[in-house]
N, CA and C atoms of all chains as a GROMACS GRO file, in nm:
protein
  435
    1MET      N    1   1.553  -0.669   1.692
    1MET     CA    2   1.497  -0.583   1.587
    1MET      C    3   1.580  -0.595   1.456
    2GLU      N    4   1.514  -0.606   1.348
    2GLU     CA    5   1.580  -0.634   1.218
    2GLU      C    6   1.675  -0.517   1.186
    3TRP      N    7   1.638  -0.396   1.223
    3TRP     CA    8   1.728  -0.282   1.183
    3TRP      C    9   1.868  -0.300   1.245
    4ASN      N   10   1.873  -0.343   1.371
    4ASN     CA   11   2.007  -0.350   1.435
    4ASN      C   12   2.085  -0.470   1.389
    5ASN      N   13   2.020  -0.581   1.347
    5ASN     CA   14   2.098  -0.697   1.310
    5ASN      C   15   2.170  -0.674   1.172
    6GLY      N   16   2.116  -0.589   1.087
    6GLY     CA   17   2.176  -0.568   0.959
    6GLY      C   18   2.148  -0.680   0.858
    7LEU      N   19   2.057  -0.760   0.890
    7LEU     CA   20   2.024  -0.876   0.800
    7LEU      C   21   1.938  -0.829   0.684
    8SER      N   22   1.943  -0.911   0.584
    8SER     CA   23   1.860  -0.882   0.466
    8SER      C   24   1.781  -1.005   0.439
    9ILE      N   25   1.646  -0.997   0.441
    9ILE     CA   26   1.559  -1.115   0.422
    9ILE      C   27   1.527  -1.120   0.274
   10ALA      N   28   1.577  -1.218   0.203
   10ALA     CA   29   1.547  -1.227   0.062
   10ALA      C   30   1.439  -1.326   0.035
   11VAL      N   31   1.352  -1.290  -0.053
   11VAL     CA   32   1.242  -1.386  -0.090
   11VAL      C   33   1.242  -1.399  -0.240
   12PHE      N   34   1.169  -1.500  -0.291
   12PHE     CA   35   1.157  -1.527  -0.438
   12PHE      C   36   1.291  -1.532  -0.507
   13ASP      N   37   1.380  -1.609  -0.451
   13ASP     CA   38   1.515  -1.639  -0.516
   13ASP      C   39   1.590  -1.504  -0.533
   14ASN      N   40   1.592  -1.423  -0.421
   14ASN     CA   41   1.665  -1.298  -0.414
   14ASN      C   42   1.610  -1.197  -0.516
   15MET      N   43   1.488  -1.197  -0.548
   15MET     CA   44   1.431  -1.098  -0.633
   15MET      C   45   1.381  -0.978  -0.549
   16ILE      N   46   1.341  -1.006  -0.431
   16ILE     CA   47   1.297  -0.903  -0.335
   16ILE      C   48   1.373  -0.923  -0.205
   17ALA      N   49   1.434  -0.821  -0.149
   17ALA     CA   50   1.512  -0.829  -0.027
   17ALA      C   51   1.480  -0.715   0.062
   18PHE      N   52   1.442  -0.745   0.193
   18PHE     CA   53   1.414  -0.641   0.287
   18PHE      C   54   1.531  -0.615   0.369
   19ASP      N   55   1.602  -0.508   0.346
   19ASP     CA   56   1.718  -0.464   0.425
   19ASP      C   57   1.682  -0.329   0.489
   20LYS      N   58   1.787  -0.262   0.541
   20LYS     CA   59   1.759  -0.140   0.619
   20LYS      C   60   1.701  -0.034   0.526
   21VAL      N   61   1.752  -0.022   0.407
   21VAL     CA   62   1.696   0.080   0.311
   21VAL      C   63   1.554   0.051   0.283
   22ALA      N   64   1.516  -0.077   0.259
   22ALA     CA   65   1.375  -0.106   0.225
   22ALA      C   66   1.286  -0.077   0.342
   23ILE      N   67   1.334  -0.111   0.460
   23ILE     CA   68   1.251  -0.088   0.580
   23ILE      C   69   1.232   0.061   0.603
   24ALA      N   70   1.335   0.140   0.590
   24ALA     CA   71   1.327   0.284   0.614
   24ALA      C   72   1.228   0.346   0.516
   25PHE      N   73   1.247   0.321   0.385
   25PHE     CA   74   1.158   0.386   0.286
   25PHE      C   75   1.016   0.330   0.294
   26SER      N   76   1.004   0.200   0.325
   26SER     CA   77   0.873   0.149   0.340
   26SER      C   78   0.798   0.214   0.454
   27GLY      N   79   0.870   0.243   0.566
   27GLY     CA   80   0.810   0.311   0.676
   27GLY      C   81   0.765   0.454   0.639
   28VAL      N   82   0.843   0.526   0.563
   28VAL     CA   83   0.801   0.656   0.516
   28VAL      C   84   0.675   0.648   0.426
   29ILE      N   85   0.673   0.557   0.338
   29ILE     CA   86   0.566   0.542   0.244
   29ILE      C   87   0.434   0.502   0.316
   30LEU      N   88   0.454   0.404   0.409
   30LEU     CA   89   0.331   0.358   0.485
   30LEU      C   90   0.277   0.474   0.578
   31ALA      N   91   0.365   0.552   0.640
   31ALA     CA   92   0.323   0.667   0.720
   31ALA      C   93   0.244   0.766   0.639
   32THR      N   94   0.300   0.792   0.519
   32THR     CA   95   0.233   0.890   0.427
   32THR      C   96   0.097   0.839   0.389
   33ALA      N   97   0.091   0.707   0.354
   33ALA     CA   98  -0.041   0.648   0.319
   33ALA      C   99  -0.143   0.658   0.428
   34PHE      N  100  -0.094   0.639   0.551
   34PHE     CA  101  -0.177   0.644   0.667
   34PHE      C  102  -0.244   0.777   0.683
   35PHE      N  103  -0.162   0.881   0.667
   35PHE     CA  104  -0.220   1.017   0.675
   35PHE      C  105  -0.311   1.054   0.556
   36TRP      N  106  -0.275   0.994   0.439
   36TRP     CA  107  -0.367   1.014   0.324
   36TRP      C  108  -0.502   0.961   0.350
   37PHE      N  109  -0.507   0.837   0.408
   37PHE     CA  110  -0.637   0.781   0.428
   37PHE      C  111  -0.725   0.854   0.531
   38ILE      N  112  -0.658   0.914   0.630
   38ILE     CA  113  -0.728   0.988   0.728
   38ILE      C  114  -0.783   1.119   0.667
   39MET      N  115  -0.705   1.186   0.581
   39MET     CA  116  -0.753   1.308   0.515
   39MET      C  117  -0.855   1.281   0.405
   40ALA      N  118  -0.837   1.167   0.342
   40ALA     CA  119  -0.933   1.134   0.233
   40ALA      C  120  -1.071   1.110   0.280
   41ASN      N  121  -1.081   1.054   0.396
   41ASN     CA  122  -1.215   1.024   0.456
   41ASN      C  123  -1.299   1.158   0.464
   42ASP      N  124  -1.238   1.265   0.499
   42ASP     CA  125  -1.301   1.390   0.514
   42ASP      C  126  -1.316   1.459   0.377
   43TYR      N  127  -1.218   1.449   0.288
   43TYR     CA  128  -1.217   1.518   0.160
   43TYR      C  129  -1.334   1.457   0.066
   44PHE      N  130  -1.351   1.327   0.069
   44PHE     CA  131  -1.451   1.264  -0.018
   44PHE      C  132  -1.586   1.259   0.038
   45LYS      N  133  -1.609   1.322   0.154
   45LYS     CA  134  -1.743   1.315   0.212
   45LYS      C  135  -1.856   1.366   0.130
   46ASN      N  136  -1.824   1.488   0.060
   46ASN     CA  137  -1.925   1.554  -0.021
   46ASN      C  138  -1.904   1.521  -0.169
   47SER      N  139  -1.821   1.429  -0.199
   47SER     CA  140  -1.787   1.399  -0.339
   47SER      C  141  -1.885   1.299  -0.398
   48THR      N  142  -1.905   1.309  -0.527
   48THR     CA  143  -2.002   1.217  -0.592
   48THR      C  144  -1.928   1.087  -0.629
   49SER      N  145  -1.801   1.089  -0.638
   49SER     CA  146  -1.726   0.968  -0.676
   49SER      C  147  -1.720   0.871  -0.554
   50SER      N  148  -1.700   0.749  -0.585
   50SER     CA  149  -1.700   0.646  -0.486
   50SER      C  150  -1.570   0.641  -0.411
   51LEU      N  151  -1.581   0.651  -0.273
   51LEU     CA  152  -1.465   0.654  -0.182
   51LEU      C  153  -1.391   0.523  -0.192
   52VAL      N  154  -1.468   0.413  -0.198
   52VAL     CA  155  -1.407   0.276  -0.189
   52VAL      C  156  -1.322   0.253  -0.313
   53ASP      N  157  -1.359   0.301  -0.429
   53ASP     CA  158  -1.276   0.292  -0.548
   53ASP      C  159  -1.140   0.360  -0.528
   54HIS      N  160  -1.142   0.480  -0.473
   54HIS     CA  161  -1.021   0.548  -0.453
   54HIS      C  162  -0.931   0.474  -0.350
   55TYR      N  163  -0.993   0.418  -0.238
   55TYR     CA  164  -0.920   0.340  -0.141
   55TYR      C  165  -0.850   0.224  -0.208
   56SER      N  166  -0.919   0.150  -0.291
   56SER     CA  167  -0.859   0.031  -0.348
   56SER      C  168  -0.746   0.062  -0.449
   57LEU      N  169  -0.764   0.172  -0.523
   57LEU     CA  170  -0.658   0.213  -0.614
   57LEU      C  171  -0.532   0.257  -0.538
   58VAL      N  172  -0.548   0.331  -0.431
   58VAL     CA  173  -0.438   0.382  -0.352
   58VAL      C  174  -0.370   0.265  -0.292
   59LEU      N  175  -0.443   0.165  -0.239
   59LEU     CA  176  -0.381   0.050  -0.176
   59LEU      C  177  -0.298  -0.032  -0.275
   60PHE      N  178  -0.344  -0.049  -0.402
   60PHE     CA  179  -0.272  -0.118  -0.503
   60PHE      C  180  -0.146  -0.042  -0.537
   61ALA      N  181  -0.156   0.092  -0.551
   61ALA     CA  182  -0.044   0.172  -0.581
   61ALA      C  183   0.061   0.163  -0.464
   62LEU      N  184   0.010   0.152  -0.343
   62LEU     CA  185   0.096   0.138  -0.222
   62LEU      C  186   0.175   0.007  -0.232
   63THR      N  187   0.106  -0.100  -0.282
   63THR     CA  188   0.173  -0.232  -0.296
   63THR      C  189   0.294  -0.213  -0.396
   64GLY      N  190   0.265  -0.153  -0.506
   64GLY     CA  191   0.376  -0.132  -0.598
   64GLY      C  192   0.492  -0.048  -0.543
   65ALA      N  193   0.455   0.052  -0.460
   65ALA     CA  194   0.558   0.136  -0.410
   65ALA      C  195   0.640   0.055  -0.307
   66LEU      N  196   0.579  -0.035  -0.233
   66LEU     CA  197   0.653  -0.118  -0.135
   66LEU      C  198   0.745  -0.215  -0.210
   67MET      N  199   0.700  -0.264  -0.320
   67MET     CA  200   0.784  -0.353  -0.404
   67MET      C  201   0.906  -0.273  -0.456
   68LEU      N  202   0.882  -0.151  -0.487
   68LEU     CA  203   1.000  -0.069  -0.537
   68LEU      C  204   1.103  -0.042  -0.434
   69THR      N  205   1.066  -0.045  -0.306
   69THR     CA  206   1.168  -0.019  -0.208
   69THR      C  207   1.251  -0.140  -0.183
   70ALA      N  208   1.218  -0.260  -0.221
   70ALA     CA  209   1.281  -0.383  -0.186
   70ALA      C  210   1.331  -0.462  -0.302
   71PHE      N  211   1.339  -0.402  -0.417
   71PHE     CA  212   1.378  -0.486  -0.538
   71PHE      C  213   1.529  -0.515  -0.540
   72LYS      N  214   1.559  -0.632  -0.594
   72LYS     CA  215   1.696  -0.670  -0.612
   72LYS      C  216   1.725  -0.719  -0.752
   73ASN      N  217   1.626  -0.716  -0.833
   73ASN     CA  218   1.625  -0.759  -0.973
   73ASN      C  219   1.551  -0.658  -1.056
   74MET      N  220   1.604  -0.642  -1.179
   74MET     CA  221   1.542  -0.545  -1.265
   74MET      C  222   1.392  -0.581  -1.300
   75THR      N  223   1.366  -0.709  -1.302
   75THR     CA  224   1.224  -0.755  -1.326
   75THR      C  225   1.137  -0.700  -1.212
   76THR      N  226   1.178  -0.718  -1.088
   76THR     CA  227   1.098  -0.669  -0.978
   76THR      C  228   1.087  -0.518  -0.981
   77LEU      N  229   1.188  -0.449  -1.024
   77LEU     CA  230   1.180  -0.299  -1.039
   77LEU      C  231   1.073  -0.266  -1.137
   78PHE      N  232   1.071  -0.338  -1.257
   78PHE     CA  233   0.974  -0.309  -1.360
   78PHE      C  234   0.828  -0.338  -1.310
   79LEU      N  235   0.817  -0.452  -1.238
   79LEU     CA  236   0.686  -0.492  -1.185
   79LEU      C  237   0.637  -0.390  -1.088
   80GLY      N  238   0.723  -0.343  -0.999
   80GLY     CA  239   0.685  -0.245  -0.898
   80GLY      C  240   0.645  -0.112  -0.966
   81ILE      N  241   0.716  -0.072  -1.068
   81ILE     CA  242   0.677   0.054  -1.137
   81ILE      C  243   0.549   0.038  -1.201
   82GLU      N  244   0.520  -0.077  -1.268
   82GLU     CA  245   0.396  -0.095  -1.333
   82GLU      C  246   0.279  -0.109  -1.239
   83ILE      N  247   0.298  -0.183  -1.128
   83ILE     CA  248   0.188  -0.202  -1.027
   83ILE      C  249   0.156  -0.070  -0.961
   84MET      N  250   0.257   0.020  -0.945
   84MET     CA  251   0.233   0.144  -0.883
   84MET      C  252   0.171   0.247  -0.976
   85SER      N  253   0.214   0.241  -1.106
   85SER     CA  254   0.172   0.347  -1.194
   85SER      C  255   0.038   0.328  -1.254
   86ILE      N  256  -0.005   0.203  -1.277
   86ILE     CA  257  -0.136   0.184  -1.348
   86ILE      C  258  -0.250   0.234  -1.259
   87PRO      N  259  -0.259   0.204  -1.128
   87PRO     CA  260  -0.363   0.266  -1.046
   87PRO      C  261  -0.354   0.418  -1.048
   88MET      N  262  -0.235   0.472  -1.054
   88MET     CA  263  -0.218   0.617  -1.058
   88MET      C  264  -0.276   0.680  -1.184
   89TYR      N  265  -0.259   0.607  -1.292
   89TYR     CA  266  -0.322   0.658  -1.419
   89TYR      C  267  -0.473   0.667  -1.404
   90VAL      N  268  -0.526   0.566  -1.343
   90VAL     CA  269  -0.675   0.571  -1.319
   90VAL      C  270  -0.716   0.675  -1.221
   91LEU      N  271  -0.633   0.699  -1.116
   91LEU     CA  272  -0.666   0.804  -1.019
   91LEU      C  273  -0.654   0.941  -1.088
   92ALA      N  274  -0.552   0.955  -1.174
   92ALA     CA  275  -0.536   1.085  -1.236
   92ALA      C  276  -0.646   1.120  -1.325
   93ALA      N  277  -0.711   1.019  -1.382
   93ALA     CA  278  -0.820   1.042  -1.480
   93ALA      C  279  -0.957   1.040  -1.411
   94SER      N  280  -0.960   1.022  -1.281
   94SER     CA  281  -1.090   0.997  -1.214
   94SER      C  282  -1.165   1.126  -1.177
   95LYS      N  283  -1.105   1.233  -1.191
   95LYS     CA  284  -1.171   1.365  -1.148
   95LYS      C  285  -1.261   1.407  -1.258
   96LYS      N  286  -1.393   1.380  -1.245
   96LYS     CA  287  -1.482   1.400  -1.358
   96LYS      C  288  -1.541   1.539  -1.358
   97GLU      N  289  -1.544   1.604  -1.240
   97GLU     CA  290  -1.626   1.733  -1.224
   97GLU      C  291  -1.562   1.842  -1.308
   98ARG      N  292  -1.435   1.842  -1.321
   98ARG     CA  293  -1.365   1.954  -1.394
   98ARG      C  294  -1.346   1.930  -1.543
   99CYS      N  295  -1.393   1.811  -1.592
   99CYS     CA  296  -1.370   1.780  -1.736
   99CYS      C  297  -1.474   1.860  -1.826
  100MET      N  298   0.785  -0.902   0.360
  100MET     CA  299   0.693  -0.975   0.272
  100MET      C  300   0.558  -0.977   0.322
  101LYS      N  301   0.545  -1.002   0.451
  101LYS     CA  302   0.408  -1.012   0.512
  101LYS      C  303   0.343  -0.874   0.502
  102GLY      N  304   0.418  -0.764   0.516
  102GLY     CA  305   0.367  -0.633   0.501
  102GLY      C  306   0.309  -0.612   0.359
  103LEU      N  307   0.377  -0.659   0.262
  103LEU     CA  308   0.326  -0.649   0.123
  103LEU      C  309   0.198  -0.727   0.109
  104LEU      N  310   0.192  -0.844   0.167
  104LEU     CA  311   0.072  -0.931   0.156
  104LEU      C  312  -0.046  -0.864   0.226
  105ILE      N  313  -0.016  -0.796   0.338
  105ILE     CA  314  -0.125  -0.726   0.413
  105ILE      C  315  -0.183  -0.620   0.328
  106ILE      N  316  -0.094  -0.534   0.265
  106ILE     CA  317  -0.147  -0.427   0.186
  106ILE      C  318  -0.226  -0.480   0.066
  107SER      N  319  -0.174  -0.583   0.005
  107SER     CA  320  -0.245  -0.638  -0.109
  107SER      C  321  -0.378  -0.690  -0.074
  108GLY      N  322  -0.384  -0.760   0.047
  108GLY     CA  323  -0.511  -0.810   0.095
  108GLY      C  324  -0.611  -0.697   0.128
  109LEU      N  325  -0.555  -0.590   0.176
  109LEU     CA  326  -0.645  -0.473   0.200
  109LEU      C  327  -0.704  -0.419   0.077
  110GLY      N  328  -0.627  -0.413  -0.028
  110GLY     CA  329  -0.677  -0.367  -0.162
  110GLY      C  330  -0.794  -0.454  -0.206
  111ILE      N  331  -0.774  -0.586  -0.194
  111ILE     CA  332  -0.881  -0.678  -0.237
  111ILE      C  333  -1.001  -0.660  -0.149
  112LEU      N  334  -0.974  -0.645  -0.016
  112LEU     CA  335  -1.083  -0.625   0.073
  112LEU      C  336  -1.162  -0.495   0.044
  113ALA      N  337  -1.098  -0.397  -0.002
  113ALA     CA  338  -1.165  -0.270  -0.043
  113ALA      C  339  -1.257  -0.292  -0.156
  114MET      N  340  -1.212  -0.374  -0.250
  114MET     CA  341  -1.298  -0.406  -0.363
  114MET      C  342  -1.418  -0.489  -0.328
  115LEU      N  343  -1.388  -0.584  -0.231
  115LEU     CA  344  -1.504  -0.667  -0.184
  115LEU      C  345  -1.606  -0.589  -0.103
  116ALA      N  346  -1.557  -0.482  -0.034
  116ALA     CA  347  -1.642  -0.399   0.040
  116ALA      C  348  -1.751  -0.331  -0.039
  117GLU      N  349  -1.715  -0.296  -0.164
  117GLU     CA  350  -1.812  -0.237  -0.260
  117GLU      C  351  -1.916  -0.347  -0.298
  118ILE      N  352  -1.880  -0.468  -0.311
  118ILE     CA  353  -1.969  -0.574  -0.348
  118ILE      C  354  -2.061  -0.615  -0.238
  119PHE      N  355  -2.001  -0.638  -0.121
  119PHE     CA  356  -2.076  -0.693  -0.004
  119PHE      C  357  -2.129  -0.587   0.093
  120LYS      N  358  -2.107  -0.464   0.056
  120LYS     CA  359  -2.164  -0.350   0.126
  120LYS      C  360  -2.127  -0.340   0.271
  121PHE      N  361  -1.994  -0.342   0.299
  121PHE     CA  362  -1.953  -0.307   0.436
  121PHE      C  363  -1.855  -0.194   0.429
  122LYS      N  364  -1.898  -0.084   0.370
  122LYS     CA  365  -1.815   0.031   0.350
  122LYS      C  366  -1.775   0.103   0.480
  123LYS      N  367  -1.871   0.098   0.579
  123LYS     CA  368  -1.849   0.172   0.698
  123LYS      C  369  -1.737   0.108   0.781
  124ALA      N  370  -1.722  -0.023   0.772
  124ALA     CA  371  -1.615  -0.090   0.849
  124ALA      C  372  -1.480  -0.087   0.775
  125LEU      N  373  -1.475  -0.037   0.651
  125LEU     CA  374  -1.356  -0.049   0.574
  125LEU      C  375  -1.249   0.052   0.618
  126PHE      N  376  -1.291   0.172   0.651
  126PHE     CA  377  -1.196   0.276   0.694
  126PHE      C  378  -1.109   0.233   0.816
  127PRO      N  379  -1.173   0.193   0.925
  127PRO     CA  380  -1.088   0.148   1.042
  127PRO      C  381  -1.008   0.025   1.004
  128LEU      N  382  -1.060  -0.070   0.924
  128LEU     CA  383  -0.982  -0.185   0.888
  128LEU      C  384  -0.855  -0.149   0.806
  129ILE      N  385  -0.869  -0.052   0.717
  129ILE     CA  386  -0.755  -0.010   0.638
  129ILE      C  387  -0.651   0.054   0.730
  130LEU      N  388  -0.692   0.139   0.822
  130LEU     CA  389  -0.597   0.207   0.913
  130LEU      C  390  -0.524   0.103   0.998
  131ILE      N  391  -0.602   0.010   1.048
  131ILE     CA  392  -0.537  -0.099   1.130
  131ILE      C  393  -0.442  -0.183   1.045
  132GLY      N  394  -0.480  -0.210   0.926
  132GLY     CA  395  -0.384  -0.288   0.837
  132GLY      C  396  -0.262  -0.215   0.805
  133ILE      N  397  -0.267  -0.084   0.784
  133ILE     CA  398  -0.147  -0.006   0.755
  133ILE      C  399  -0.060   0.000   0.877
  134ILE      N  400  -0.118   0.022   0.992
  134ILE     CA  401  -0.037   0.027   1.114
  134ILE      C  402   0.020  -0.111   1.139
  135GLY      N  403  -0.053  -0.211   1.115
  135GLY     CA  404   0.002  -0.354   1.136
  135GLY      C  405   0.119  -0.381   1.040
  136SER      N  406   0.106  -0.337   0.917
  136SER     CA  407   0.219  -0.355   0.820
  136SER      C  408   0.338  -0.275   0.860
  137LEU      N  409   0.314  -0.156   0.903
  137LEU     CA  410   0.429  -0.068   0.943
  137LEU      C  411   0.500  -0.131   1.062
  138CYS      N  412   0.425  -0.180   1.162
  138CYS     CA  413   0.486  -0.241   1.280
  138CYS      C  414   0.566  -0.369   1.243
  139ARG      N  415   0.503  -0.441   1.153
  139ARG     CA  416   0.573  -0.568   1.108
  139ARG      C  417   0.702  -0.544   1.042
  140LYS      N  418   0.707  -0.436   0.963
  140LYS     CA  419   0.832  -0.402   0.891
  140LYS      C  420   0.935  -0.345   0.992
  141LEU      N  421   0.891  -0.260   1.079
  141LEU     CA  422   0.989  -0.187   1.159
  141LEU      C  423   1.036  -0.281   1.275
  142TYR      N  424   0.962  -0.370   1.331
  142TYR     CA  425   1.006  -0.454   1.436
  142TYR      C  426   1.054  -0.588   1.398
  143GLY      N  427   1.083  -0.600   1.273
  143GLY     CA  428   1.164  -0.723   1.226
  143GLY      C  429   1.085  -0.859   1.241
  144MET      N  430   0.961  -0.858   1.220
  144MET     CA  431   0.886  -0.982   1.231
  144MET      C  432   0.870  -1.047   1.098
  145GLU      N  433   0.942  -0.998   0.994
  145GLU     CA  434   0.934  -1.052   0.858
  145GLU      C  435   0.972  -1.197   0.854
   0.00000   0.00000   0.00000
Protein backbone atom coordinates (compact mmCIF):
# COMPACT_ATOMS: atom_id res chain seq x y z
CA MET A 1 0.00 0.00 0.00
CA GLU A 2 1.34 3.39 -0.97
CA TRP A 3 0.51 4.91 2.40
CA ASN A 4 2.86 2.57 4.29
CA ASN A 5 5.78 2.84 1.88
CA GLY A 6 6.07 6.60 2.24
CA LEU A 7 6.83 6.99 -1.44
CA SER A 8 5.92 10.00 -3.48
CA ILE A 9 4.94 9.44 -7.09
CA ALA A 10 5.93 12.49 -9.12
CA VAL A 11 4.56 13.15 -12.58
CA PHE A 12 5.07 15.91 -15.16
CA ASP A 13 8.67 16.61 -14.14
CA ASN A 14 7.80 16.86 -10.41
CA MET A 15 4.97 19.35 -10.91
CA ILE A 16 2.44 16.99 -9.35
CA ALA A 17 3.40 14.48 -6.64
CA PHE A 18 1.12 12.05 -4.86
CA ASP A 19 2.41 11.56 -1.32
CA LYS A 20 0.65 10.78 1.96
CA VAL A 21 -0.80 14.28 2.33
CA ALA A 22 -2.19 14.26 -1.21
CA ILE A 23 -3.72 10.83 -0.78
CA ALA A 24 -5.34 11.76 2.54
CA PHE A 25 -6.88 15.00 1.34
CA SER A 26 -7.89 13.45 -1.99
CA GLY A 27 -9.73 10.78 -0.05
CA VAL A 28 -11.64 13.34 1.99
CA ILE A 29 -12.54 15.37 -1.11
CA LEU A 30 -13.64 12.30 -3.09
CA ALA A 31 -15.75 11.01 -0.19
CA THR A 32 -17.44 14.41 0.12
CA ALA A 33 -18.12 14.48 -3.61
CA PHE A 34 -19.56 10.97 -3.45
CA PHE A 35 -22.12 12.06 -0.84
CA TRP A 36 -22.85 15.25 -2.75
CA PHE A 37 -23.81 13.26 -5.85
CA ILE A 38 -26.12 11.01 -3.83
CA MET A 39 -27.89 13.97 -2.24
CA ALA A 40 -27.99 15.98 -5.47
CA ASN A 41 -29.91 13.27 -7.27
CA ASP A 42 -32.82 13.78 -4.88
CA TYR A 43 -32.44 17.57 -4.56
CA PHE A 44 -32.62 18.28 -8.29
CA LYS A 45 -35.56 15.94 -8.96
CA ASN A 46 -38.11 18.75 -8.99
CA SER A 47 -35.78 21.44 -10.24
CA THR A 48 -36.13 23.06 -13.64
CA SER A 49 -32.38 23.31 -14.15
CA SER A 50 -30.50 20.52 -15.84
CA LEU A 51 -29.01 17.94 -13.50
CA VAL A 52 -26.33 16.89 -15.99
CA ASP A 53 -24.95 20.42 -16.20
CA HIS A 54 -24.50 20.51 -12.44
CA TYR A 55 -22.83 17.09 -12.48
CA SER A 56 -20.29 18.08 -15.11
CA LEU A 57 -19.46 21.36 -13.35
CA VAL A 58 -18.95 19.63 -10.01
CA LEU A 59 -16.76 16.97 -11.63
CA PHE A 60 -14.52 19.60 -13.20
CA ALA A 61 -14.30 21.46 -9.88
CA LEU A 62 -13.39 18.12 -8.30
CA THR A 63 -10.55 17.71 -10.81
CA GLY A 64 -9.15 21.09 -9.81
CA ALA A 65 -9.46 20.24 -6.13
CA LEU A 66 -7.54 16.99 -6.64
CA MET A 67 -4.79 18.89 -8.44
CA LEU A 68 -4.59 21.26 -5.49
CA THR A 69 -3.90 18.40 -3.10
CA ALA A 70 -0.88 17.21 -5.11
CA PHE A 71 0.90 20.31 -6.34
CA LYS A 72 4.68 20.67 -6.10
CA ASN A 73 5.02 23.75 -8.29
CA MET A 74 3.36 27.16 -8.07
CA THR A 75 2.15 26.78 -11.65
CA THR A 76 0.24 23.63 -10.70
CA LEU A 77 -1.19 25.43 -7.68
CA PHE A 78 -2.45 28.23 -9.92
CA LEU A 79 -3.88 25.78 -12.46
CA GLY A 80 -5.64 23.83 -9.72
CA ILE A 81 -7.17 27.00 -8.25
CA GLU A 82 -8.39 28.16 -11.65
CA ILE A 83 -9.74 24.74 -12.70
CA MET A 84 -11.61 24.46 -9.41
CA SER A 85 -12.90 28.00 -9.18
CA ILE A 86 -14.23 28.65 -12.70
CA PRO A 87 -16.90 25.88 -12.53
CA MET A 88 -17.76 27.19 -9.06
CA TYR A 89 -18.39 30.66 -10.48
CA VAL A 90 -20.87 29.11 -12.92
CA LEU A 91 -22.48 27.01 -10.18
CA ALA A 92 -22.83 30.05 -7.94
CA ALA A 93 -24.61 31.96 -10.70
CA SER A 94 -26.81 29.09 -11.83
CA LYS A 95 -29.65 29.51 -9.35
CA LYS A 96 -32.15 31.35 -11.52
CA GLU A 97 -35.36 31.00 -9.49
CA ARG A 98 -34.38 33.49 -6.82
CA CYS A 99 -33.06 36.22 -9.18
CA MET B 1 -2.64 10.53 -11.59
CA LYS B 2 -5.00 7.86 -12.85
CA GLY B 3 -7.58 9.06 -10.33
CA LEU B 4 -7.35 12.57 -11.77
CA LEU B 5 -7.82 11.18 -15.27
CA ILE B 6 -10.85 9.17 -14.15
CA ILE B 7 -12.54 12.25 -12.70
CA SER B 8 -11.74 14.34 -15.80
CA GLY B 9 -13.12 11.58 -18.01
CA LEU B 10 -16.28 11.49 -15.94
CA GLY B 11 -16.75 15.22 -16.44
CA ILE B 12 -16.46 14.83 -20.19
CA LEU B 13 -18.80 11.83 -20.05
CA ALA B 14 -21.36 13.96 -18.19
CA MET B 15 -21.29 16.51 -21.00
CA LEU B 16 -21.59 13.78 -23.63
CA ALA B 17 -24.57 12.34 -21.76
CA GLU B 18 -26.47 15.54 -22.46
CA ILE B 19 -25.71 15.24 -26.18
CA PHE B 20 -26.26 11.52 -26.65
CA LYS B 21 -29.14 11.26 -24.18
CA PHE B 22 -28.02 8.62 -21.71
CA LYS B 23 -28.77 10.64 -18.57
CA LYS B 24 -30.27 7.70 -16.66
CA ALA B 25 -27.04 5.72 -16.83
CA LEU B 26 -24.93 8.70 -15.80
CA PHE B 27 -25.61 8.69 -12.07
CA PRO B 28 -24.42 5.11 -11.37
CA LEU B 29 -21.45 5.62 -13.70
CA ILE B 30 -20.36 8.71 -11.77
CA LEU B 31 -20.69 6.94 -8.42
CA ILE B 32 -18.68 3.96 -9.68
CA GLY B 33 -16.05 6.30 -11.12
CA ILE B 34 -15.64 8.19 -7.84
CA ILE B 35 -15.36 4.96 -5.86
CA GLY B 36 -12.84 3.65 -8.39
CA SER B 37 -10.77 6.82 -8.15
CA LEU B 38 -10.88 6.69 -4.35
CA CYS B 39 -9.78 3.04 -4.28
CA ARG B 40 -7.01 3.73 -6.78
CA LYS B 41 -5.62 6.53 -4.63
CA LEU B 42 -5.94 4.73 -1.30
CA TYR B 43 -4.60 1.36 -2.35
CA GLY B 44 -1.49 2.65 -4.10
CA MET B 45 -2.19 1.58 -7.63
CA GLU B 46 -0.98 4.93 -9.04
